[in-house]
C-alpha positions as CSV (number, residue, x, y, z in Angstrom):
1,M,-73.8,-66.0,-72.6
2,N,-71.0,-67.5,-74.6
3,P,-68.2,-68.7,-72.3
4,F,-65.9,-68.7,-75.3
5,E,-66.5,-65.0,-76.0
6,P,-63.2,-63.6,-77.5
7,E,-61.3,-61.2,-75.4
8,G,-61.1,-57.5,-76.3
9,T,-64.6,-57.3,-77.8
10,D,-66.0,-54.6,-75.5
11,E,-65.9,-52.1,-78.3
12,L,-68.0,-54.4,-80.5
13,R,-70.6,-55.2,-77.8
14,P,-72.9,-52.2,-78.4
15,F,-73.2,-53.1,-82.1
16,E,-73.8,-56.7,-81.2
17,E,-76.4,-56.0,-78.5
18,T,-78.3,-53.5,-80.7
19,T,-78.5,-56.0,-83.5
20,R,-79.4,-59.0,-81.4
21,A,-82.2,-57.0,-79.6
22,F,-83.6,-56.0,-83.0
23,V,-83.7,-59.6,-84.3
24,E,-85.3,-60.9,-81.1
25,R,-87.8,-58.0,-81.0
26,E,-88.7,-57.6,-84.7
27,V,-87.6,-60.6,-86.8
28,V,-88.2,-63.7,-84.6
29,P,-91.8,-63.0,-83.8
30,V,-92.7,-62.3,-87.4
31,E,-90.9,-65.3,-88.5
32,A,-92.7,-67.6,-86.0
33,E,-96.0,-66.5,-87.4
34,L,-94.9,-67.1,-90.9
35,R,-93.5,-70.5,-90.2
36,A,-96.8,-71.5,-88.4
37,A,-98.6,-70.5,-91.6
38,G,-96.3,-72.7,-93.7
39,A,-94.2,-69.9,-95.3
40,T,-90.6,-70.6,-96.3
41,G,-89.4,-67.1,-96.1
42,I,-90.4,-63.5,-95.3
43,P,-92.7,-62.1,-98.0
44,P,-91.8,-58.7,-99.7
45,D,-94.4,-56.6,-97.9
46,V,-93.4,-57.9,-94.4
47,R,-89.7,-57.5,-95.4
48,A,-90.3,-53.9,-96.4
49,E,-91.7,-53.1,-93.0
50,L,-88.8,-54.8,-91.3
51,Q,-86.4,-52.8,-93.5
52,R,-88.1,-49.5,-92.5
53,K,-87.5,-50.4,-88.8
54,A,-83.9,-51.5,-89.4
55,K,-83.1,-48.2,-91.1
56,A,-84.6,-46.3,-88.2
57,N,-82.3,-48.3,-85.9
58,G,-79.2,-47.6,-88.0
59,L,-78.9,-51.3,-89.0
60,W,-78.9,-50.8,-92.8
61,C,-76.4,-52.1,-95.3
62,F,-73.8,-53.0,-92.7
63,S,-70.6,-52.6,-94.7
64,T,-71.6,-49.7,-97.0
65,P,-70.0,-46.4,-96.1
66,A,-72.2,-44.0,-94.2
67,E,-71.7,-41.3,-96.9
68,Y,-73.7,-43.6,-99.2
69,G,-76.4,-44.3,-96.7
70,G,-75.1,-47.5,-95.1
71,A,-74.1,-48.2,-91.5
72,G,-70.5,-47.7,-92.3
73,L,-69.2,-50.6,-90.2
74,S,-65.6,-51.6,-90.3
75,P,-64.9,-55.3,-91.3
76,S,-64.4,-56.2,-87.6
77,Q,-67.7,-54.5,-86.7
78,M,-69.4,-56.1,-89.6
79,V,-68.6,-59.7,-88.8
80,A,-69.5,-59.2,-85.1
81,V,-72.9,-57.7,-86.1
82,I,-73.6,-60.3,-88.7
83,E,-73.2,-63.1,-86.1
84,Q,-76.1,-61.5,-84.2
85,A,-78.1,-60.7,-87.3
86,V,-78.5,-64.3,-88.3
87,R,-79.9,-65.6,-85.0
88,H,-83.2,-66.7,-86.6
89,T,-84.4,-69.3,-89.0
90,Y,-84.4,-67.6,-92.4
91,S,-81.0,-66.2,-91.9
92,L,-79.2,-67.8,-94.8
93,P,-78.3,-66.5,-97.3
94,D,-79.3,-63.1,-96.0
95,P,-79.3,-61.9,-92.4
96,G,-82.9,-61.0,-91.5
97,D,-83.9,-62.5,-94.8
98,G,-83.1,-59.1,-96.3
99,A,-84.4,-57.0,-93.4
100,F,-81.1,-55.3,-93.1
101,G,-80.9,-54.3,-96.7
102,Y,-78.4,-55.6,-99.3
103,D,-74.9,-54.2,-99.4
104,P,-74.3,-53.1,-103.0
105,P,-71.5,-55.1,-104.8
106,V,-68.0,-53.7,-104.2
107,F,-67.9,-52.9,-107.9
108,L,-70.1,-49.9,-107.3
109,L,-68.0,-48.6,-104.5
110,E,-65.1,-48.5,-107.0
111,A,-67.3,-46.8,-109.7
112,D,-66.8,-43.2,-110.9
113,D,-68.8,-40.3,-109.5
114,E,-71.5,-40.4,-112.2
115,Q,-72.0,-44.2,-111.8
116,R,-72.2,-43.9,-108.0
117,A,-74.8,-41.1,-108.2
118,R,-76.8,-43.1,-110.7
119,Y,-76.6,-46.5,-109.2
120,L,-75.0,-46.7,-105.8
121,L,-77.1,-44.1,-103.9
122,P,-80.5,-45.4,-105.1
123,T,-79.4,-49.0,-104.5
124,V,-78.7,-48.3,-100.9
125,E,-81.8,-46.1,-100.3
126,Q,-84.2,-48.6,-101.9
127,G,-82.7,-51.8,-100.6
128,Q,-82.2,-53.0,-104.1
129,Q,-80.5,-56.3,-104.9
130,W,-77.9,-56.8,-107.6
131,Y,-76.7,-59.9,-109.3
132,V,-73.0,-60.6,-110.1
133,A,-72.4,-62.8,-113.1
134,I,-69.0,-64.4,-113.1
135,T,-69.3,-68.2,-113.2
136,E,-69.8,-69.9,-116.6
137,P,-70.4,-73.5,-117.8
138,S,-66.6,-73.7,-118.5
139,G,-65.8,-73.1,-114.8
140,G,-66.1,-70.8,-111.9
141,S,-63.1,-71.4,-109.7
142,D,-60.6,-69.9,-112.2
143,P,-62.5,-67.0,-113.8
144,A,-59.5,-65.4,-115.4
145,R,-59.1,-68.5,-117.6
146,A,-62.6,-69.8,-117.7
147,I,-64.6,-66.7,-118.8
148,Q,-65.6,-67.1,-122.4
149,T,-68.3,-64.4,-122.5
150,R,-67.0,-61.6,-124.7
151,A,-67.6,-57.9,-124.9
152,E,-66.8,-56.2,-128.2
153,R,-66.7,-52.5,-128.8
154,T,-69.4,-50.9,-131.0
155,A,-70.0,-47.4,-132.1
156,R,-72.3,-46.8,-129.1
157,G,-70.5,-48.9,-126.4
158,W,-70.2,-52.6,-126.0
159,R,-72.0,-55.8,-127.2
160,I,-71.8,-58.7,-124.8
161,T,-72.3,-62.4,-125.8
162,G,-72.0,-65.4,-123.7
163,R,-73.5,-67.6,-121.0
164,K,-73.4,-67.6,-117.2
165,Q,-74.6,-70.2,-114.7
166,F,-75.1,-70.5,-111.0
167,I,-75.8,-66.8,-110.7
168,S,-77.7,-65.7,-107.6
169,R,-80.5,-63.0,-107.4
170,V,-81.1,-62.6,-111.1
171,G,-84.9,-63.0,-110.6
172,E,-84.9,-60.4,-107.8
173,A,-82.3,-57.9,-109.1
174,P,-83.1,-55.5,-111.9
175,L,-79.5,-54.6,-112.4
176,G,-76.3,-56.6,-112.2
177,V,-72.6,-56.8,-113.0
178,V,-71.4,-59.0,-115.8
179,L,-67.7,-60.0,-116.2
180,A,-66.7,-60.4,-119.8
181,R,-63.5,-60.8,-121.8
182,T,-62.4,-57.7,-123.6
183,G,-58.8,-58.7,-124.3
184,S,-56.5,-61.7,-124.2
185,L,-55.4,-63.6,-121.1
186,A,-51.9,-62.1,-121.4
187,E,-53.3,-58.6,-121.1
188,K,-53.8,-56.6,-117.9
189,G,-56.2,-58.4,-115.5
190,G,-56.4,-61.3,-117.9
191,G,-58.4,-59.1,-120.3
192,I,-61.5,-59.3,-118.1
193,S,-63.8,-56.2,-117.7
194,A,-66.9,-55.5,-115.6
195,F,-70.1,-54.1,-117.0
196,I,-73.4,-52.9,-115.5
197,V,-76.1,-54.8,-117.3
198,P,-79.8,-54.2,-116.8
199,R,-81.7,-57.5,-116.5
200,E,-84.4,-56.3,-119.0
201,S,-81.9,-55.5,-121.7
202,P,-82.8,-57.0,-125.2
203,G,-80.9,-60.3,-125.6
204,F,-80.7,-60.9,-121.9
205,T,-82.6,-64.1,-120.9
206,Y,-82.5,-66.2,-117.7
207,R,-84.1,-69.2,-116.1
208,K,-84.3,-70.4,-112.6
209,V,-82.3,-73.5,-111.7
210,A,-83.4,-75.3,-108.5
211,V,-80.7,-76.6,-106.3
212,I,-81.0,-77.7,-102.6
213,R,-84.6,-77.2,-101.4
214,D,-85.5,-73.6,-100.5
215,H,-82.6,-72.5,-102.6
216,H,-82.3,-71.6,-106.3
217,T,-79.9,-70.0,-108.7
218,Y,-80.1,-68.8,-112.3
219,E,-78.7,-69.5,-115.8
220,V,-78.2,-66.4,-117.9
221,V,-77.8,-66.1,-121.7
222,L,-76.5,-62.8,-123.2
223,D,-77.2,-62.8,-126.9
224,G,-75.6,-59.6,-128.2
225,V,-76.7,-57.5,-125.2
226,E,-75.7,-53.9,-125.9
227,V,-74.7,-51.5,-123.1
228,P,-73.4,-47.9,-123.4
229,E,-69.8,-47.0,-122.7
230,E,-70.7,-45.5,-119.3
231,N,-71.7,-49.0,-118.1
232,L,-68.1,-50.1,-118.1
233,L,-66.9,-50.2,-114.5
234,G,-63.3,-48.8,-114.3
235,E,-61.1,-49.1,-117.3
236,P,-61.0,-52.3,-119.5
237,G,-59.1,-55.1,-117.9
238,R,-60.0,-54.1,-114.3
239,G,-62.9,-56.5,-113.9
240,F,-60.9,-59.4,-112.3
241,E,-59.3,-57.1,-109.8
242,L,-62.8,-55.8,-108.7
243,A,-64.1,-59.3,-108.6
244,K,-61.4,-60.4,-106.2
245,K,-62.4,-57.5,-103.9
246,W,-66.0,-58.5,-104.1
247,L,-65.2,-62.1,-103.3
248,A,-63.0,-61.1,-100.3
249,R,-65.8,-59.1,-98.7
250,G,-68.4,-61.8,-99.6
251,R,-66.2,-64.5,-98.0
252,L,-65.8,-62.6,-94.8
253,S,-69.6,-62.0,-94.6
254,L,-70.4,-65.6,-95.4
255,A,-67.9,-66.8,-92.7
256,A,-69.6,-64.6,-90.1
257,R,-73.0,-65.8,-91.1
258,A,-71.9,-69.4,-90.7
259,V,-70.4,-68.8,-87.3
260,G,-73.5,-67.0,-86.1
261,V,-75.9,-69.7,-87.2
262,A,-73.7,-72.4,-85.7
263,Q,-73.5,-70.6,-82.4
264,L,-77.3,-70.5,-82.1
265,A,-77.5,-74.2,-83.1
266,L,-75.0,-75.0,-80.3
267,E,-77.0,-73.1,-77.8
268,M,-80.1,-75.0,-78.8
269,A,-78.2,-78.3,-78.4
270,I,-76.9,-77.4,-75.0
271,A,-80.4,-76.4,-73.8
272,Y,-82.0,-79.6,-75.2
273,A,-79.3,-81.8,-73.6
274,G,-80.3,-80.3,-70.3
275,D,-84.0,-80.7,-70.7
276,R,-84.2,-84.1,-72.4
277,S,-83.9,-87.3,-70.4
278,T,-83.4,-90.9,-71.6
279,F,-83.3,-94.0,-69.5
280,G,-83.8,-91.9,-66.4
281,R,-80.9,-89.5,-66.9
282,P,-80.6,-86.1,-68.7
283,L,-78.6,-86.2,-72.0
284,A,-76.3,-83.6,-70.5
285,E,-75.0,-86.2,-67.9
286,R,-73.9,-88.6,-70.6
287,Q,-70.2,-88.3,-71.5
288,G,-70.8,-89.0,-75.2
289,I,-73.1,-85.9,-75.4
290,Q,-70.7,-83.8,-73.3
291,W,-67.8,-84.6,-75.7
292,M,-70.0,-83.7,-78.7
293,L,-70.8,-80.3,-77.1
294,A,-67.2,-79.7,-76.1
295,D,-65.9,-80.5,-79.6
296,C,-68.5,-78.2,-81.1
297,A,-67.7,-75.3,-78.7
298,M,-63.9,-75.5,-79.3
299,E,-64.1,-75.8,-83.0
300,L,-66.6,-72.9,-83.2
301,H,-64.4,-70.7,-81.0
302,A,-61.4,-71.4,-83.2
303,A,-63.5,-70.6,-86.3
304,R,-64.7,-67.3,-84.8
305,L,-61.1,-66.2,-83.9
306,I,-60.0,-67.0,-87.5
307,V,-62.8,-64.9,-88.9
308,R,-62.2,-62.0,-86.6
309,D,-58.4,-62.1,-87.3
310,A,-59.1,-61.9,-91.0
311,A,-61.4,-58.9,-90.5
312,A,-58.9,-57.2,-88.2
313,A,-56.3,-57.5,-91.0
314,V,-58.6,-55.6,-93.4
315,D,-59.2,-53.0,-90.7
316,A,-55.4,-52.5,-90.4
317,G,-55.1,-52.0,-94.2
318,K,-53.4,-55.4,-94.6
319,P,-56.0,-57.5,-96.3
320,S,-54.8,-61.1,-96.6
321,P,-56.3,-63.5,-99.2
322,L,-54.8,-66.3,-97.2
323,K,-56.6,-65.3,-94.0
324,T,-59.9,-64.5,-95.8
325,S,-59.8,-67.9,-97.5
326,A,-59.0,-69.6,-94.2
327,A,-61.9,-67.8,-92.5
328,K,-64.4,-68.8,-95.2
329,L,-63.2,-72.4,-95.2
330,V,-63.0,-73.0,-91.5
331,A,-66.2,-71.2,-90.7
332,T,-68.4,-72.9,-93.2
333,E,-67.0,-76.4,-92.6
334,T,-67.2,-76.0,-88.9
335,A,-70.7,-74.6,-88.9
336,Y,-71.9,-77.5,-91.0
337,R,-70.4,-80.0,-88.5
338,V,-71.8,-78.1,-85.5
339,V,-75.4,-78.0,-86.9
340,D,-75.1,-81.7,-87.9
341,Q,-74.1,-82.5,-84.3
342,A,-76.9,-80.4,-83.0
343,I,-79.4,-82.4,-85.1
344,Q,-77.8,-85.6,-83.7
345,I,-78.3,-84.5,-80.1
346,H,-81.9,-83.5,-80.8
347,G,-82.6,-86.9,-82.4
348,G,-85.7,-87.2,-84.5
349,I,-87.1,-83.8,-83.6
350,G,-84.0,-82.2,-85.0
351,L,-85.0,-83.4,-88.4
352,C,-88.5,-81.8,-88.2
353,Q,-89.2,-78.8,-90.4
354,E,-90.7,-77.1,-87.3
355,M,-87.1,-76.8,-86.1
356,P,-84.6,-74.5,-87.9
357,L,-81.8,-77.0,-87.7
358,E,-82.6,-79.0,-90.9
359,H,-83.0,-75.7,-92.8
360,W,-79.6,-74.4,-91.6
361,L,-77.9,-77.7,-92.5
362,R,-79.1,-77.5,-96.1
363,A,-78.2,-73.8,-96.3
364,L,-74.8,-74.4,-94.8
365,R,-74.1,-77.2,-97.4
366,V,-74.5,-74.5,-100.0
367,T,-71.9,-72.2,-98.3
368,R,-69.2,-74.9,-98.6
369,V,-69.4,-74.4,-102.4
370,V,-70.4,-70.8,-103.1
371,E,-67.9,-67.9,-102.9
372,G,-65.2,-70.4,-103.8
373,A,-65.4,-74.1,-102.8
374,T,-63.5,-75.4,-99.8
375,E,-60.9,-76.9,-102.1
376,V,-60.3,-73.6,-103.9
377,Q,-59.7,-71.9,-100.5
378,K,-57.1,-74.5,-99.8
379,L,-55.4,-73.7,-103.0
380,V,-55.3,-70.0,-102.1
381,I,-53.9,-70.8,-98.7
382,A,-51.2,-73.0,-100.1
383,R,-50.2,-70.4,-102.6
384,G,-49.8,-68.0,-99.7
385,L,-47.5,-70.4,-97.9
386,L,-45.3,-71.6,-100.8
387,P,-42.6,-69.4,-102.4
388,R,-43.5,-68.1,-105.8
389,R,-41.9,-69.8,-108.8
390,G,-40.6,-68.2,-111.9
């Protein structure tokens, strides 16, 4: 029971309870066996069985519309459900370590009828992952200016040449979306367009780049990769607009994941403080520990409210880049602090790999950079506060 449970969440409770029960019944026991055997994630065959069960329970591709085979949850429902879906060890970056499927990138939801039939429906049905290649060596925080990858028209479609880095899922995703420049910065959308690019295309090469332990990303080289005209998503120059929609949904989802993991870490710290005694007294009776727990609970409650307010704005048809950025920033920074404090309360045992805390801390460190670093979110928020110039 969370004493800081937000008011007015009765309508969300059925979604939360169903998801939490599934995680406790299906994911946690499997994960415990795997961890005991030294695994660092859920293997594909086990994940496939969990996915089958998740589908049967209506817990599949949370934010994908039901007409395409997803759960069709609203943004408010999605963030509430994700908080429960991450209540296990291997919950970052994906709830259930992929057990709940992978929502297709927003680019596909904006595709034409033929593209949706060819790519979107099979993606949802098969639980297929996609990569999205935006960031380049020249920068990732300002893609409209930083993107140097170019796509040039040919007699049969487009030829794409460039380099991408820090791209997730390339090794697991047979298909992806590549942003490339088709015009000048002064043109519509900064001259950035989006293309569907199969990973096995001639001229497409990639290599894994290890980052924080248990995490990796990819560098991609596109050396004259050719794609047909029908692989262009939307009209030329619409890529940056679609990318912003993709980032907005991703930031909300990431914020909810951070809050959910931090909530579980806080509950673990509270339980440990009650059980553990030092110098003849339980930790829970020591004011220093009490203040640590109180600070964590208050900060986490504030983060949750900010995330849910940002989701409610999208529900109401009033999406706010400022609120979404605030949600991502506050949730990830708060979650990192909460898990760090949970480790401190646990002491040495909190650092052990048998505990999930050290895994979450490393994963949450990544969240403070991906989907737009904390400093980028502050820029977005400041731009929303200050009057426009010129």
